[in-house]
Steps between C-alpha positions, in 0.01 A plus 500: 500500500648833384486767761353839430593808702202698647547834671248645745501810718380467860479773767807493731273480796358174380856355465580633842186342646589165336834498688674315223865569408534672173688210356211264566225718336525339156488142632218573739293671233535194269408288796181704561391475141568127480309452839210705368488304173500169691221621727295599202544157354694621197820285574559176687707464811762334291513774246507763773793321662681475161458869433640581841781248481355287780391129524134449527547408868695812570228701318238345733719597793497856371116499485510379857740777597281760338188362670345404159295189449606232239147407458237775497182321526228450766498161678165398333644591153813302570280201621301516175818498291645200700160315455497572132869390447431181696184428296690552185778264618251225580326522166823489306612175679185300418 
């Protein structure tokens, strides 16, 4: 994947409030974009990790560090998904 440079202007107060060393801003901005794309379902955890140069497991650790869910679904919705997957598995084996 060929990188593309993007430049944005942010108020200095915002950068001060973030309390991030200036040398880290570019990496953190890319992290924020990738995390947002993952949360919106635009990219997988594997792809997000690849973009950030992390293994999938390390990306999952990053989600945990940032307090972000890996799965963003209600328990009932997850139960329906599991039931549907199990039903599909049973019908394909018969």
